[in-house]
VOSE-11698 format. One record per residue: residue number from 1; residue in three letters; x, y, z of N, C-alpha, C in turn. Coordinates in nm, 4 decimals, m for minus. Layout:
VOSE-11698
NODE domi kolmar     n.px     n.py     n.pz    ca.px    ca.py    ca.pz     c.px     c.py     c.pz
NODE  NUM    ala        X        Y        Z        X        Y        Z        X        Y        Z
...
end
This chain:
VOSE-11698
NODE domi kolmar     n.px     n.py     n.pz    ca.px    ca.py    ca.pz     c.px     c.py     c.pz
NODE    1    met  13.3398  m7.5422  25.9661  13.2932  m7.5571  25.8419  13.1615  m7.5519  25.8108
NODE    2    leu  13.0553  m7.4308  25.7806  12.8980  m7.3875  25.7460  12.8235  m7.4767  25.7153
NODE    3    val  12.7111  m7.5705  25.6842  12.6939  m7.7346  25.6442  12.5776  m7.5620  25.6320
NODE    4    arg  12.5141  m7.5313  25.5274  12.3744  m7.4692  25.4441  12.2896  m7.5424  25.4638
NODE    5    arg  12.1630  m7.6220  25.5091  12.0879  m7.6750  25.4912  11.9772  m7.6266  25.3613
NODE    6    gln  11.9599  m7.7467  25.2752  11.8516  m7.6480  25.1723  11.7585  m7.7317  25.2008
NODE    7    ala  11.6434  m7.6415  25.2058  11.4644  m7.6733  25.2419  11.4356  m7.7175  25.1013
NODE    8    gly  11.3027  m7.8164  25.1265  11.2790  m7.8544  24.9488  11.0948  m7.8311  24.8888
NODE    9    asp  11.0404  m7.8717  24.8347  10.9080  m7.7984  24.8105  10.8230  m7.8894  24.8937
NODE   10    thr  10.7146  m7.7569  24.9461  10.6465  m7.7925  25.0248  10.5650  m7.9538  24.9715
NODE   11    leu  10.5051  m8.0069  25.0414  10.3617  m8.0754  24.9623  10.2322  m8.0079  24.9064
NODE   12    ile  10.2012  m7.8512  24.9240  10.1779  m7.8001  24.8738  10.1897  m7.8247  24.8107
NODE   13    glu  10.3233  m7.7283  24.7624  10.3777  m7.6671  24.6253  10.4289  m7.7444  24.5328
NODE   14    val  10.4395  m7.9199  24.5381  10.4358  m8.0344  24.4634  10.2678  m8.0415  24.4094
NODE   15    leu  10.2036  m8.0581  24.4622  10.0066  m8.0801  24.4516   9.9808  m7.9789  24.3466
NODE   16    leu  10.0213  m7.8448  24.4358   9.9784  m7.7552  24.2526  10.0326  m7.7679  24.1972
NODE   17    ala  10.1437  m7.7893  24.2245  10.3027  m7.8273  24.0194  10.1584  m7.9032  23.9357
NODE   18    ile  10.1455  m8.0664  24.0379  10.0134  m8.1251  23.9590   9.9952  m8.1126  23.9161
NODE   19    ala   9.8810  m7.9895  24.0439   9.7325  m7.9523  23.9365   9.7618  m7.8982  23.8030
NODE   20    ile   9.8205  m7.8247  23.8259   9.9055  m7.7546  23.6790   9.9000  m7.8456  23.5937
NODE   21    phe   9.9931  m7.9038  23.5725  10.0333  m8.0279  23.4716   9.9131  m8.0578  23.4346
NODE   22    ser   9.8119  m8.0992  23.5230   9.7442  m8.2055  23.4576   9.6165  m8.0971  23.4376
NODE   23    ala   9.6105  m7.9363  23.4603   9.5006  m7.9323  23.3754   9.5496  m7.8966  23.1820
NODE   24    ile   9.6777  m7.9102  23.2243   9.7555  m7.8274  23.0890   9.6989  m7.9127  22.9014
NODE   25    val   9.7296  m8.0873  23.0281   9.7348  m8.2090  22.9765   9.6340  m8.2385  22.9823
NODE   26    ile   9.5115  m8.2292  23.0122   9.3216  m8.2522  22.9893   9.2992  m8.1857  22.9020
NODE   27    gly   9.3765  m8.0284  22.9006   9.3652  m7.8856  22.7780   9.3658  m7.9777  22.6597
NODE   28    ala   9.5383  m8.0188  22.6892   9.5290  m8.0025  22.5406   9.5029  m8.1717  22.4516
NODE   29    ile   9.4715  m8.2665  22.5908   9.4223  m8.4198  22.5128   9.2535  m8.3486  22.4425
NODE   30    ala   9.2062  m8.2557  22.5277   9.0330  m8.2757  22.4775   9.0326  m8.1589  22.3725
NODE   31    ile   9.1604  m8.0716  22.3438   9.1205  m7.9699  22.2436   9.1752  m8.0597  22.1120
NODE   32    met   9.2780  m8.1884  22.1217   9.3177  m8.2856  22.0135   9.1805  m8.3638  22.0034
NODE   33    asn   9.0995  m8.3817  22.0755   8.9594  m8.4629  22.1030   8.9048  m8.3398  22.0114
NODE   34    gln   8.8447  m8.2340  22.0051   8.8235  m8.1663  21.9584   8.8569  m8.1402  21.7884
NODE   35    gly   8.9625  m8.1695  21.7845   8.9680  m8.1575  21.6315   8.9719  m8.2461  21.5692
NODE   36    ile   8.9860  m8.4071  21.6169   9.0125  m8.5162  21.5261   8.8376  m8.5284  21.4721
NODE   37    ser   8.7268  m8.4766  21.6192   8.5505  m8.4912  21.5839   8.5245  m8.3724  21.4893
NODE   38    ser   8.5635  m8.2957  21.4474   8.5608  m8.1932  21.3424   8.5726  m8.2592  21.2030
NODE   39    ala   8.7144  m8.2708  21.2438   8.7465  m8.3499  21.1415   8.6848  m8.4589  21.0535
NODE   40    gln   8.6568  m8.5292  21.1809   8.5495  m8.6777  21.1068   8.4015  m8.6374  21.0219
NODE   41    asn   8.3473  m8.4962  21.1022   8.2478  m8.4393  21.1173   8.2801  m8.4238  20.9567
NODE   42    ala   8.3962  m8.2934  20.8841   8.3614  m8.2857  20.7844   8.3901  m8.4058  20.6848
NODE   43    leu   8.4656  m8.5330  20.7250   8.4879  m8.5725  20.6478   8.3329  m8.6470  20.5877
NODE   44    glu   8.2624  m8.6934  20.6249   8.1533  m8.7235  20.6636   8.0171  m8.7060  20.6029
NODE   45    ile   8.0424  m8.5360  20.6060   8.0241  m8.4875  20.5159   8.0164  m8.4280  20.4514
NODE   46    asn   8.1128  m8.4729  20.3277   8.2288  m8.4747  20.2094   8.1800  m8.6020  20.1169
NODE   47    leu   8.1521  m8.7522  20.2532   8.1448  m8.8037  20.1446   8.0243  m8.8885  20.1019
NODE   48    val   7.9566  m8.7944  20.2387   7.7478  m8.7960  20.1719   7.7855  m8.7358  20.1027
NODE   49    arg   7.8259  m8.6425  20.0780   7.7136  m8.5129  19.8990   7.7709  m8.5542  19.9429
NODE   50    asn   7.8757  m8.6505  19.8257   7.9488  m8.6565  19.6781   7.8627  m8.8340  19.6621
NODE   51    gln   7.8043  m8.9152  19.7592   7.6597  m9.0234  19.7045   7.5192  m8.9117  19.7207
NODE   52    ile   7.4649  m8.8415  19.7616   7.4022  m8.7431  19.7463   7.4291  m8.7415  19.5918
NODE   53    asp   7.5375  m8.6494  19.5406   7.5529  m8.5796  19.3974   7.6442  m8.6876  19.3160
NODE   54    thr   7.6188  m8.8019  19.3290   7.6257  m8.9946  19.2255   7.4372  m8.9498  19.1905
NODE   55    gln   7.3413  m8.9897  19.3477   7.1782  m9.0264  19.2513   7.1756  m8.9104  19.1550
NODE   56    ala   7.1960  m8.7732  19.2113   7.1222  m8.7105  19.1320   7.1957  m8.6998  18.9808
NODE   57    glu   7.2416  m8.7444  18.9819   7.3551  m8.7663  18.8304   7.3300  m8.8933  18.8005
NODE   58    leu   7.2931  m8.9836  18.8806   7.1486  m9.0976  18.7076   7.0237  m9.0538  18.7439
NODE   59    leu   6.9248  m8.9555  18.8359   6.8656  m8.9126  18.8039   6.8407  m8.8532  18.6610
NODE   60    arg   6.9393  m8.8339  18.6121   6.9507  m8.6994  18.5199   6.9381  m8.7552  18.3883
NODE   61    his   7.0384  m8.9281  18.4129   7.0664  m9.0196  18.3426   6.9615  m9.0498  18.2597
NODE   62    leu   6.8439  m9.1508  18.4375   6.7970  m9.1624  18.3560   6.6333  m9.0963  18.2591
NODE   63    asn   6.6673  m8.9655  18.2907   6.5816  m8.8395  18.2582   6.6220  m8.8260  18.0981
NODE   64    asn   6.7232  m8.8445  18.0358   6.8076  m8.8367  17.9631   6.7170  m8.9620  17.8767
NODE   65    ala   6.7436  m9.0772  17.9865   6.7669  m9.2433  17.8045   6.5573  m9.1672  17.7912
NODE   66    lys   6.4681  m9.1477  17.9154   6.3540  m9.1643  17.8783   6.3218  m9.0430  17.7347
NODE   67    leu   6.3730  m8.9819  17.7625   6.4018  m8.8145  17.6346   6.4372  m8.9185  17.4563
NODE   68    thr   6.5352  m8.9701  17.5564   6.5831  m9.0179  17.3755   6.5186  m9.1423  17.3003
NODE   69    ser   6.4183  m9.2210  17.4107   6.3373  m9.2973  17.3276   6.2338  m9.2484  17.2834
NODE   70    ile   6.1201  m9.1227  17.3119   6.0705  m9.0680  17.2496   6.0325  m9.0786  17.1452
NODE   71    gly   5.9364  m9.2191  17.0751   5.9575  m9.1993  16.9892   6.0243  m9.3014  16.8360
NODE   72    arg   6.0970  m9.4046  16.9608   6.1294  m9.4589  16.8727   6.1665  m9.6303  17.0624
NODE   73    asn   6.2282  m9.7204  17.0116   6.1976  m9.8336  17.0790   6.2362  m9.8272  17.2351
NODE   74    thr   6.1830  m9.7768  17.3590   6.1964  m9.8045  17.5475   6.2956  m9.9426  17.5369
NODE   75    thr   6.3669  m9.7958  17.6316   6.5456  m9.9618  17.7217   6.5008  m9.9523  17.8652
NODE   76    thr   6.5954  m9.9926  17.9243   6.6287 m10.0000  18.0095   6.6143  m9.9159  18.0876
NODE   77    asp   6.7174  m9.8473  18.0666   6.7073  m9.7202  18.1231   6.5333  m9.6411  18.1765
NODE   78    ser   6.5331  m9.6079  17.9852   6.4225  m9.4960  18.0192   6.2825  m9.6288  18.0533
NODE   79    gln   6.2950  m9.7246  18.0617   6.2138  m9.8672  18.1787   6.1869  m9.7674  18.2739
NODE   80    glu   6.3968  m9.7836  18.4030   6.3367  m9.7371  18.5217   6.3212  m9.5082  18.5459
NODE   81    trp   6.2643  m9.5210  18.4318   6.2462  m9.3979  18.5142   6.0938  m9.3975  18.4421
NODE   82    asp   6.0205  m9.4696  18.4951   5.8818  m9.5032  18.3944   5.8823  m9.5706  18.5851
NODE   83    arg   5.9298  m9.6500  18.5873   5.8663  m9.6961  18.7139   5.8735  m9.6404  18.8276
NODE   84    leu   6.0025  m9.5545  18.8422   6.0172  m9.3562  18.9915   5.8750  m9.2751  18.9451
NODE   85    ala   5.8553  m9.2417  18.8195   5.8039  m9.1528  18.7985   5.6672  m9.2399  18.8589
NODE   86    gly   5.6479  m9.3044  18.8280   5.5534  m9.3968  18.8562   5.4606  m9.4078  19.0558
NODE   87    arg   5.6518  m9.3728  19.1525   5.6416  m9.3528  19.2636   5.6313  m9.2115  19.3231
NODE   88    ala   5.6202  m9.1686  19.2552   5.5314  m8.9073  19.2319   5.4602  m9.0013  19.3249
NODE   89    asp   5.5166  m8.8925  19.5245   5.3879  m8.8719  19.6030   5.3767  m8.6934  19.5038
NODE   90    pro   5.1992  m8.7058  19.5982   5.1987  m8.5505  19.5518   5.2860  m8.3658  19.6031
NODE   91    ala   5.3488  m8.4657  19.7157   5.3778  m8.4177  19.7958   5.5083  m8.4511  19.9229
NODE   92    ala   5.5841  m8.3702  19.9247   5.7441  m8.4369  20.0659   5.6982  m8.4396  20.1197
NODE   93    gln   5.8191  m8.5624  20.2021   5.8356  m8.5886  20.3823   5.8359  m8.4467  20.3967
NODE   94    ser   5.8155  m8.4057  20.4680   5.8741  m8.3202  20.6076   6.0213  m8.3946  20.6273
NODE   95    tyr   6.1562  m8.3042  20.6428   6.3087  m8.3255  20.7093   6.2212  m8.3764  20.8683
NODE   96    asp   6.0940  m8.2097  20.9623   6.0723  m8.2434  21.0968   6.0316  m8.3734  21.1489
NODE   97    leu   5.9849  m8.4751  21.0301   5.9634  m8.6612  21.0478   6.0783  m8.7384  21.1109
NODE   98    ile   6.2097  m8.6453  21.0117   6.3716  m8.7230  21.1445   6.3451  m8.6387  21.2834
NODE   99    ser   6.3594  m8.7341  21.4240   6.3261  m8.6490  21.5191   6.4912  m8.6232  21.5651
NODE  100    val   6.5465  m8.5336  21.6118   6.7285  m8.5795  21.7155   6.6834  m8.7037  21.8929
NODE  101    phe   6.5611  m8.6887  21.8891   6.5336  m8.7880  21.9863   6.4961  m8.9064  21.9811
NODE  102    asn   6.4919  m8.9928  21.9678   6.5113  m9.1344  21.9609   6.3576  m9.2405  22.0580
NODE  103    cys   6.2188  m9.0803  22.0553   6.1085  m9.1109  22.0785   6.0699  m9.2108  22.1301
NODE  104    asn   6.1381  m9.1350  22.2430   6.0734  m9.2451  22.4315   6.0152  m9.1483  22.5043
NODE  105    gly   5.9393  m9.0983  22.4752   5.8503  m9.0509  22.5593   5.8307  m8.8347  22.5460
NODE  106    val   5.9520  m8.8780  22.4445   5.9475  m8.7623  22.4242   5.9358  m8.5917  22.2785
NODE  107    ala   5.8826  m8.4929  22.3616   5.7425  m8.4246  22.3515   5.7291  m8.3439  22.1506
NODE  108    asn   5.8793  m8.3441  22.1419   5.8589  m8.2869  21.9983   5.9240  m8.3863  21.8531
NODE  109    cys   5.8693  m8.4875  21.9707   5.8918  m8.5838  21.8603   5.8479  m8.6711  21.7619
NODE  110    arg   5.8810  m8.6490  21.6172   5.7224  m8.6919  21.5292   5.7320  m8.7124  21.4799
NODE  111    thr   5.7695  m8.8408  21.4423   5.7219  m8.9594  21.3501   5.7225  m9.0793  21.3853
NODE  112    asn   5.6677  m9.1319  21.2583   5.5487  m9.2176  21.2189   5.5058  m9.3321  21.3331
NODE  113    ser   5.5949  m9.3407  21.4270   5.5534  m9.4274  21.5170   5.6247  m9.4267  21.6736
NODE  114    ser   5.6258  m9.3774  21.8321   5.6522  m9.3472  21.8710   5.7292  m9.5047  21.9029
NODE  115    gln   5.7807  m9.5785  21.8601   5.9268  m9.7022  21.8439   5.9812  m9.6705  21.7691
NODE  116    val   5.9372  m9.5258  21.6746   6.1363  m9.5160  21.5758   6.1980  m9.4925  21.5873
NODE  117    arg   6.2985  m9.4782  21.5419   6.3946  m9.4303  21.6137   6.4738  m9.3368  21.5183
NODE  118    pro   6.5753  m9.2594  21.5247   6.6346  m9.1649  21.3793   6.6669  m9.2512  21.3021
NODE  119    cys   6.6932  m9.1712  21.2090   6.7856  m9.2464  21.1097   6.7584  m9.4377  21.0836
NODE  120    glu   6.6279  m9.3987  21.0933   6.5168  m9.5428  21.0092   6.4762  m9.6210  20.9246
NODE  121    pro   6.4729  m9.7232  20.8347   6.3717  m9.6801  20.7592   6.2414  m9.5984  20.7860
NODE  122    ala   6.1365  m9.7267  20.9176   6.0519  m9.7231  20.9583   6.0291  m9.5316  20.8901
NODE  123    ser   6.0810  m9.4425  20.8821   6.0267  m9.2852  20.9839   6.0650  m9.2692  20.8171
NODE  124    leu   6.1007  m9.3619  20.6656   6.0562  m9.3695  20.5438   5.9632  m9.3233  20.4988
NODE  125    pro   5.9355  m9.2152  20.3432   5.8287  m9.2082  20.2592   5.8080  m9.3713  20.2016
NODE  126    asp   5.6173  m9.3634  20.2317   5.5556  m9.5343  20.1540   5.6406  m9.5375  20.0090
NODE  127    his   5.6347  m9.4439  19.9562   5.7521  m9.4417  19.7996   5.9558  m9.4333  19.8037
NODE  128    ala   5.9695  m9.4439  19.9164   6.1084  m9.4082  19.8974   6.1965  m9.4829  19.8897
NODE  129    phe   6.2850  m9.4113  19.7624   6.4177  m9.5228  19.7076   6.5049  m9.4902  19.6989
NODE  130    phe   6.5685  m9.5161  19.5739   6.7771  m9.4802  19.5393   6.8064  m9.5433  19.3972
NODE  131    ile   6.8743  m9.5264  19.3853   6.9105  m9.6094  19.2409   7.0384  m9.6440  19.2380
NODE  132    asp   7.0417  m9.8321  19.2328   7.1664  m9.8679  19.2305   7.2583  m9.8106  19.1216
NODE  133    pro   7.4088  m9.8308  19.1720   7.5127  m9.7096  19.0776   7.5730  m9.8502  19.0214
NODE  134    lys   7.5718  m9.9457  19.0723   7.6048 m10.1064  18.9721   7.5504 m10.1348  18.8342
NODE  135    ser   7.4002 m10.1052  18.8444   7.2902 m10.1807  18.7969   7.2168 m10.0680  18.7075
NODE  136    gly   7.2368  m9.9497  18.7337   7.1226  m9.7966  18.7855   6.9777  m9.8778  18.7173
NODE  137    leu   7.0106  m9.9352  18.8281   6.7819  m9.9670  18.8214   6.7863  m9.9345  19.0188
NODE  138    val   6.6149  m9.9611  18.8946   6.6019  m9.8409  19.1174   6.5518  m9.9301  19.1769
NODE  139    gln   6.5803  m9.9412  19.3312   6.5903  m9.9894  19.4187   6.4253  m9.9390  19.5245
NODE  140    gly   6.4173 m10.0870  19.5671   6.2768  m9.9616  19.6857   6.3275  m9.9895  19.8180
NODE  141    lys   6.2028  m9.9448  19.8500   6.2351  m9.8866  20.1134   6.3225 m10.0139  20.1324
NODE  142    glu   6.2354 m10.1713  20.0664   6.3167 m10.2842  20.0719   6.4856 m10.2897  20.1554
NODE  143    arg   6.5633 m10.2264  20.0008   6.7021 m10.2239  20.0244   6.7111 m10.1608  20.0876
NODE  144    ile   6.6780 m10.0216  20.1920   6.6807  m9.8850  20.2271   6.7086 m10.0218  20.3954
NODE  145    glu   6.8428  m9.9380  20.4626   6.8690  m9.9766  20.6575   6.8917  m9.9115  20.6444
NODE  146    ala   6.8817  m9.8919  20.8446   7.0168  m9.8116  20.8549   7.1463  m9.8154  20.9067
NODE  147    ser   7.1553  m9.7150  20.9068   7.3497  m9.6461  20.9199   7.4053  m9.6983  21.0303
NODE  148    glu   7.5178  m9.7890  20.9483   7.6407  m9.7933  21.0328   7.6905  m9.6827  21.1484
NODE  149    thr   7.7359  m9.6101  20.9747   7.8520  m9.5157  21.0211   7.7850  m9.3868  21.0343
NODE  150    phe   7.7910  m9.3743  20.8716   7.7300  m9.2585  20.7750   7.6202  m9.2791  20.6425
NODE  151    ala   7.6220  m9.1871  20.6137   7.4616  m9.2537  20.5408   7.5485  m9.2808  20.3925
NODE  152    gln   7.5744  m9.4347  20.3404   7.5703  m9.4087  20.2465   7.4868  m9.5773  20.1416
NODE  153    ile   7.5773  m9.5660  20.0322   7.4637  m9.6728  19.9720   7.6362  m9.7488  19.8961
NODE  154    gln   7.6109  m9.9609  19.9872   7.7406 m10.0001  19.9945   7.6477 m10.0937  19.8017
NODE  155    thr   7.7767 m10.1180  19.7333   7.7144 m10.1637  19.6469   7.7631 m10.2702  19.6947
NODE  156    gly   7.7070 m10.4210  19.6120   7.6034 m10.4864  19.6135   7.7246 m10.5936  19.5381
NODE  157    thr   7.7881 m10.7612  19.5677   7.8472 m10.8249  19.4646   7.8131 m10.8501  19.3701
NODE  158    gly   7.8618 m10.9682  19.3051   7.7314 m10.9937  19.1717   7.6013 m10.9877  19.1466
NODE  159    ala   7.4827 m11.1107  19.2728   7.4307 m11.0896  19.1519   7.3159 m10.9519  19.2439
NODE  160    val   7.4066 m10.9429  19.4132   7.3721 m10.8830  19.5030   7.3485 m10.7495  19.4432
NODE  161    ser   7.2275 m10.6425  19.4493   7.2211 m10.5754  19.5078   7.2643 m10.4769  19.5702
NODE  162    ser   7.2562 m10.3568  19.5405   7.3373 m10.2816  19.6371   7.2502 m10.2631  19.7638
NODE  163    leu   7.2646 m10.1786  19.8342   7.1619 m10.1631  19.9922   7.2480 m10.0131  20.0243
NODE  164    ser   7.1108  m9.9850  20.0945   7.1536  m9.8477  20.0750   7.1251  m9.8254  20.2911
NODE  165    asn   7.2453  m9.7115  20.3049   7.2400  m9.6859  20.4444   7.1470  m9.5846  20.4324
NODE  166    met   7.0813  m9.5681  20.4513   7.0109  m9.4376  20.4607   6.9897  m9.2945  20.4172
NODE  167    ile   6.9836  m9.3403  20.2439   7.0069  m9.2460  20.2105   6.8906  m9.2612  20.0707
NODE  168    trp   6.7890  m9.1601  20.0080   6.6518  m9.1703  19.9677   6.6659  m9.0759  19.8226
NODE  169    ile   6.5112  m9.1077  19.8489   6.5090  m9.0352  19.6841   6.3066  m9.0049  19.7210
NODE  170    gln   6.2568  m8.8900  19.7265   6.1338  m8.9227  19.7407   6.0788  m8.8006  19.5860
NODE  171    ala   6.0312  m8.8625  19.5317   6.0004  m8.7956  19.3780   5.8364  m8.7558  19.4177
NODE  172    val   5.7840  m8.6761  19.3347   5.7228  m8.5883  19.4089   5.6862  m8.5032  19.2469
NODE  173    asn   5.5008  m8.4820  19.2450   5.4986  m8.5092  19.0786   5.4843  m8.3153  19.0629
NODE  174    gly   5.5333  m8.2990  19.0195   5.5191  m8.1500  18.9778   5.3812  m8.0726  18.8995
NODE  175    gly   5.3845  m8.1862  18.8789   5.2474  m8.1560  18.7739   5.3424  m8.0430  18.6850
NODE  176    gly   5.2364  m7.8848  18.6951   5.2667  m7.8420  18.5739   5.1337  m7.7308  18.5178
NODE  177    asp   5.1653  m7.6895  18.4710   5.0673  m7.5899  18.3625   5.0261  m7.6818  18.2430
NODE  178    ala   4.8567  m7.6653  18.2959   4.7473  m7.7796  18.1721   4.7526  m7.7159  18.0373
NODE  179    leu   4.8490  m7.6072  18.0505   4.8884  m7.5448  17.8865   4.9898  m7.6304  17.8251
NODE  180    ser   5.0692  m7.6230  17.9583   5.1741  m7.6443  17.8974   5.2172  m7.7986  17.8249
NODE  181    leu   5.3730  m7.7725  17.7300   5.3248  m7.8955  17.6694   5.4036  m8.0516  17.7587
NODE  182    thr   5.4965  m7.9726  17.9027   5.5623  m8.0180  17.9680   5.5279  m8.0713  18.0878
NODE  183    arg   5.5597  m8.1069  18.2209   5.5638  m8.2230  18.2891   5.6480  m8.2068  18.3884
NODE  184    tyr   5.6373  m8.1345  18.5826   5.8212  m8.1502  18.6271   5.7800  m8.2489  18.7395
NODE  185    tyr   5.9098  m8.3296  18.7637   5.9347  m8.4127  18.8857   6.0745  m8.3743  18.9843
NODE  186    asp   5.9967  m8.2950  19.1343   6.1036  m8.2053  19.2118   6.1858  m8.3700  19.2961
NODE  187    phe   6.2606  m8.4657  19.2858   6.3443  m8.5007  19.3107   6.3948  m8.5230  19.4688
NODE  188    his   6.3415  m8.4402  19.5650   6.4128  m8.4829  19.6872   6.5134  m8.6077  19.7361
NODE  189    val   6.6365  m8.5676  19.6798   6.7518  m8.6737  19.7284   6.7919  m8.6231  19.9353
NODE  190    arg   6.8061  m8.7415  19.9615   6.7644  m8.7068  20.1060   6.9001  m8.8161  20.1609
NODE  191    ala   6.9517  m8.7182  20.3210   7.0062  m8.8351  20.3766   6.9971  m8.8266  20.5120
NODE  192    cys   7.0340  m8.9211  20.5851   7.0163  m8.9147  20.7497   7.0983  m8.9961  20.7683
NODE  193    trp   7.2199  m8.9775  20.9295   7.2644  m8.9830  20.9960   7.3232  m8.9406  21.1318
NODE  194    asp   7.3933  m8.9804  21.1888   7.4441  m8.9940  21.3500   7.5802  m8.9965  21.3324
NODE  195    ser   7.6760  m8.8753  21.3437   7.7945  m8.8543  21.3627   7.8305  m8.8694  21.4670
NODE  196    pro   7.9350  m8.9030  21.5797   7.9368  m8.8581  21.6622   8.0708  m8.7785  21.6900
NODE  197    gly   8.1348  m8.6684  21.5306   8.1845  m8.6073  21.5013   8.1642  m8.4151  21.5784
NODE  198    ser   8.2497  m8.3052  21.5775   8.1494  m8.2295  21.6858   8.0823  m8.1808  21.6419
NODE  199    gly   7.9886  m8.1120  21.6801   7.8230  m8.0531  21.6137   7.8136  m8.1688  21.5745
NODE  200    gly   7.8251  m8.2937  21.5024   7.7227  m8.3795  21.5351   7.5977  m8.4140  21.5672
NODE  201    gly   7.6343  m8.5296  21.5843   7.4472  m8.6149  21.6196   7.3502  m8.6724  21.4950
NODE  202    leu   7.1914  m8.5948  21.5006   7.1584  m8.6319  21.4386   7.1652  m8.4611  21.3105
NODE  203    met   7.2209  m8.6434  21.1759   7.2979  m8.5417  21.0493   7.1956  m8.5471  20.8902
NODE  204    lys   7.1794  m8.4127  20.8339   7.0748  m8.4219  20.7769   7.1228  m8.3313  20.6131
NODE  205    leu   7.1168  m8.4564  20.5559   7.1581  m8.3698  20.3971   7.0936  m8.3608  20.2720
NODE  206    gly   7.0791  m8.3033  20.1622   6.9623  m8.3131  20.1026   6.9191  m8.2189  20.0107
NODE  207    thr   6.9448  m8.2279  19.8117   6.8502  m8.1639  19.7398   6.7940  m8.2146  19.6723
NODE  208    ile   6.7395  m8.1219  19.5901   6.5813  m8.1095  19.5397   6.6648  m8.1328  19.3988
NODE  209    val   6.6246  m8.2110  19.3314   6.7025  m8.1999  19.1716   6.5418  m8.1810  19.0555
NODE  210    arg   6.5250  m8.1180  18.9998   6.4311  m8.0707  18.9136   6.4167  m8.0890  18.7913
NODE  211    leu   6.2758  m8.2364  18.7215   6.3211  m8.2938  18.5421   6.1874  m8.2785  18.4770
NODE  212    tyr   6.2066  m8.2351  18.3202   6.1112  m8.2555  18.2201   6.0739  m8.3619  18.1825
NODE  213    val   5.9732  m8.4358  18.1224   5.9416  m8.4761  18.0161   5.8175  m8.3792  17.9550
NODE  214    pro   5.7790  m8.4976  17.8664   5.6773  m8.4690  17.7526   5.5695  m8.5004  17.8347
NODE  215    arg   5.4611  m8.3061  17.8186   5.3202  m8.4534  17.8602   5.2501  m8.5974  17.7667
end
């Protein structure tokens, strides 16, 4: 009886198969991680945009309260408008003052201080503020803190006012024509946070709301 000898795979063939399998697995994991990061980045941008839109609507509400109070008794909301209008600067701070780098000797880091890291209150204008969604009151820079996750406003509980994680507003006095019966203010609503998502790093979002009041 003739016995056939069956030769097995050589060591080189086994190693080659393992290498091919490992490359496929690593590629699949990388693609999956990239998809998760992209989804996280998109979610963060959407959430921050909603927060910015809320601040814009609160600005419009206070402006409407001011217009309604003209010739009538002042209200809390009209007084809050006067407060934020009093914070108006002659010009808006440039976004370039918030750098991608951490200011440790990097040449193009242009923050106010060499020790300021991105997305920290120290890099904001002195008159930066936000509007507490719970109370409708203007909150100053002392209630703005660095963001741990993404830019957001954390609503306070009880008598505690809300806290902003790097969402702020800078009011700019646009003035207007001397012969005009109205003046306008440009409100730069901005957000800054560090995103780990795909294409992340330092993320910046913002919008400008122009509102008018009688002279």
